N, C-alpha and C positions, 0 to 999 in steps of 0.2 A: 124908343128905338133900341134894339139890342146892338152891342158893339160890333158884331161881325155881319150885320145885315148887308146884303149885296155881294158877299163873298161866296163864290161857287167852288165846291170841293168834289172831286171824283175820288172815290175810295175803292181800292182793290185790296181785299184782306180776307184772311181766315182767322178765326179765333179772336183773342182779346185785344191785342196791342193797338193795331190801326183802327179797329172798330170802335174801341173806347175813345181813342183820340178824336176820331171823326165825330162821334156823338157829342163830345165836349164842345167842339167847334159849332156843331148844329145847335146845341143848347144856348150858345152865345150869338146865334142869329144866322150862321152860315147855311146855305143851301147845300145839302150833301146827297149825291147820287152814289149809291152802293152798287157796284158791278159784281154780280155773283156768278159762279159756275152754273151752267145751264141745268145740270142734272140734280144734285142735292143742295147746291148752294153752300153757304158758310156752314161748316160742320158744327159750329157753336149752336145752331138751331136745335140740335138734338141732344145736348148734354145737360144733365142735371134735372131739377124739378121742371115738369112740363105739364101742359094741358093740350090735348088735341095735336100732339106732335110739335108744339111751339114752346121752346124752353124759356124759363125765367131769366137764365143767364143771357140769352140772346136779346130778350126784351130789355134787360138792364144795360146793354151796351150799344143799342141801335135805335134809340128814340130819335125822332126828327129827321129820318132819312127816307129817300125813295129807293126802291130796289129794282134793279134790272137783271134779267137773266140773259146772258150772252155767252156764246162759245167763242172766246177770244182767240182761238186757234184758226177760226175761219176769217178769211179776208174781209168779208162783208161786215163782220162784227168789229174787226180792227178799224174799218172805215168809220164806224159809229164812234169808236173811242177817239179817233182823230177829230171828228166833228165836235164831240164834247170838249176836247182839249182846246179847241180854237178860242173859246171864250171862258175857259175855266181859270180860276185863280190859283188853285192848289190841286195837286194830285198826290195822294197818300197811298202807299202800298207797303206790304210787309212780306214780300217773297224773298227767297234766297237770292243772293247776288247773281246777276246775269239772266234771270228768268224773264224779266220784262224786256230786256235787250233782245233776247232770243225770239220773242214774240213780235219784234219790230215796234215795240211801244215803250222803248227806253227813254231816258231823260233827254238825250241829244235830239232824238227824232221829234218828240212832242214839244220840246222847248224851241226846236227849229220852226215848228208851226206857230207857236205862241211864245215869243221871248219873255212875256210877262209871267209865264207860268212858274210857280214854285213847286218843284218836284221833290217830294220827301220820301226817301226810300229807307224803310226800317228793315234791318236784318238781325239775325241772332248774334253774330260775332264780328261783323264788319266785312269789308270787301276784299281784304288781303289776309294772309296768314294761314296757319295750319288748320284753323277751325272754320275757315270761310264757308265751306259747303256742309258743315255739320248741322243737322236739324236741331232746333232750339225750342224747348219748352221751359216754362217758368222754373221748375226745380233744377233743370240743367244749368240755367243761368244763376240761380241761387247758389249752387254748388261751386261754380267757377268765379263768381264775383265776391265770395266771402261771406254770404249770408249764413250758410250752414256752419261755418266756423264760429261766427259771432253767436249764433243761437246755441252752439254747443259749449260755450265758455262756462266753466264751473259744473259741467255735467259729465256724463260718461263718454260722450263723443259727439260728433256733428249732429245737427238737427236742422229742420227747416221751419221757416215761417209758413204755417199751413194756410196760405192764402196766395193768390196769384199776384204777389207783390211786385216782382220784376216786370211782369206784363204791364201793370198799371203805372208803375214808375216810368217806364218807357213811354207810355201813352201821354202822361203829363209832360215829359221832356219833349216829345214830338209836338205837342200843342204849343209849348213855349217857343220852340225853334221856328215853327210855322208862323206864329204871330210876329216874331222878331223879323223874319224874312219879309212878311207883309209890310211891316213898318219901314224896313229898308227900301222896299220897292216904291213906297210913297215918296221917298227922297230921290231915288235914282231912275225910276221907271222900268227897272229891269228885274226879272225874276231870277231864280237861281236853283241849283241842285243842292239838296241836303241829304247827307248820309248819316244815319244814326243806328248804332248797334245796341241791342238789349244789354250785352255784356258791359259796354261802356256806361250806359245809363244806370245800370245796377251798381257798378263800382262807384260812380260819381255820387250817387245818392247815399251809399253806405259809408263813404270814406271819412267824412268829417269827425265822427265819433268812433265808428267801427274800426278805423285804422289809425287812431291816435298814436298808438305805440309804434307804428311803422312810419310815422311822419318825420320825426326829428331823428337825424342820423348820426350826430356826433357822439363820441364815447362818454361824454359827461352828462348825458341826458338822465334826468331822474324820472323814473316811471312810477306812476301811482296805480292803485287798483282801478280797473276799467269801470266806467260808469255803469255798464250793463250788469256788473256784479254788485253795485251799490243801490241803485234806485229802482230795480225791477224785481224786487222780492214780493212774493205773495205772503201776506201775514194772515194766519188762520185765526179765526175768532170762534166763539162757542157755536155760532150758527151759520158760518160761511167764511168768506175771505175778503180782505181789503188789500189795497196797495197804498203806500204812503212814501213820500220823498222828503226826508229830513236832510236837506243838502247843506243848510247853513247852521251856524252855531245856535242861532235863535230857534230854528226849527227843531234841532236836536233837544234843546231844553224843553220846548213845547211838547215834543213826543214823550220824553221821560216824565214830564209833569202829568201828562194825560193818564199814565199808568202808575203814577205815584212811585217813580223810581229815580228821582233826582240824585239819590245817594250814590248812584253809579259814577257820577262825575268825580266823586272823591276817591273812588276805588283806584288803587295804584295801577291796575291793569288798563284803565281807560282814561286817566286824568290828563292826557295830552293827545293831540291828533296823531302823533307818531305811534303812541302806545295803542290807541284805539284801532288804527289800521292794522297794527301787528296782531292784535287780539280780536279782530272783527268777528270771527266765527263764534267765539265765546260770548261776546257782547250780544250778538244776534240771538243766540240761544236763550239767554236770560230775558231779553226783550220779548221774544216769541212766546215764552212761557207766560209772561205777564199779560200779553194781548189775548192769549187763549182763554183767559178767565173772564173776558168781557163779551157781551153780545154785540153784533155788528153795529146796530144803530147807536148804542150807548157809546162805544169807543169812537165812532165817527163824530158824534156830537162833542166829545171831549177834545178830539184832535182839532176840530173846527174852532172851538173856543180858544185853543192855543195857536191858531193860525198855522197849522201844519197841513200842507197839501196831502189830501187823502181821498180815497173813493172806494166805494164798494165794487167788487168785481161782479158786474151785472150779467144776467142771463140774456139771451137774445130778446126774450119778451120784455125784460126790464129795460133794455136799451131803447126799444121802440116806444115804450111808455114813459120815458124820462121827460119830466116837465120842461127841461131846458130846450129839447127839440121842438116842443110845442111853442115855447116862447120865441124860438128862432124861426118858426114856420118852415121847418126843414123837411117835413114828410107830408105826403098826401096820399089819397086812395083814388084810383082812376077806374073807370069801367072800360076794359079793353074788349073789342067785339069778338075776339077769339079766345082770350085768356080769362075773361070775366073780370071780377074785382082784383085789382093788383095794387100793391103798395109801391110808391115811387119816392126816391130821395131827390130833392130839388138841388140844382146846381149851387155849390157852396158860396161862390163869390157874389157879393152884392155890388151893383153899379148904381151910383147916385143914391145909395141907401135902399134901393129896391131889390127884392129877391127876384131873380129870373124864374119864371115858371117853366116846368117841363114842356118840351115841344110835343109834336104829334107822336102818336104811338109808333112802336117799331113796326117795320113793314113786313108783310108776307112775302115769300120768295117770288120775285118777279112781278110784284103787285103793280109796279109803275112802268114796266117795259114799254107798253104801247103808248102810254102818256108821254114819256120822254122822247120816244122816236117821233111821235107826231109833232112835238115841240121843235124837233130838229129839222122838220120840213118833209119828213116821210109821209106818204099817204097811207090810208088804211090798207089799200091793196099792197103797197110795199111791205107793210108790217106783216100782213097775212102771208106774203111770199117768204119772208124771212123766217116766220114761224114754221111754215111748211117745210122749209129746207133745214130746219133745226139749227139755224143760226141764232135765233132768239126764241124766247118763250114767255108767255103770259103766266100769271098766277093760276094755279089749278087747285081744285078743292083739297087734294091730298096734301098740299103744302101747308094748309092752314094750321 
């Protein structure tokens, strides 16, 4: 039994954050119904690598869900949402503040129907303040939560983590908040409203190390070199690049032993931690020159012999072929009816020692509209009438 079996989730979302959060809940056993706009659906369906108009990005964020096409501006569609909310456990949405309230589907309304409902509203910047109504995408949040500042340390200027980091950090935070609320409901019997902003989630994630120097506020604080400037160096070899983290005295000895440069510890420029820090650029230059004389496999073997944390900087193909992922049973290949063969990464957490297997494939747009409406007690004639009035829609071939 998966840990969230029996939990029912309604998802209103576009793009990554709520979609990825809901997929993680689905992978852990929850039933997820994704309510999409009736025309084009989630725009993530059309971004990036795709086949037949169905993107890999969407497939990677929407496994295990059922998709409904509803025009939630129509009263009949709102009635469907209220029906769904009556026995739902979680509603997860990522619209700007006030949008769901304006539709008559806000937290107070739906939790009035179902007091056990956990209503999780994700926004870009929060429900108050000057940025409340500002549109938010990942690089915007990275810029305002400090990621671009951290990435730019030691460089010519700010830079980005070139990955949808804040979207996914917020998704993980949303999952944790939702499961905490479910646990509290087990104790109290009551649901609750959760507000979560991407900006807050991004800063909270980055803060422990990224804002070390902004944490201690007294005048006598001693600031050291940021970790990001010590342990995230790329070391070039004859045939590629590696990373290594010689954070302890023993590891620094091991690193210099690997390149036959232990004599540097006797050098007056580096023979104490204070001097080493003061002359770190010169030290690095000498070490980099020594490493460049070795081929990658040879120097990695030497570092391993000396118990120094190190790794080759792998290509995409090398990552996927890494034997540790095979040992961990992390990746499989599935046959998708629309996308063909596709690689999937399995949920990382093991429960009771068992790896959770990926759930059903990501749904086509509106694939389950009729199925869910029939489950709610509507007749086929009712569903046909809703489709005729463009209140709801089935999957059509062009959506595949």
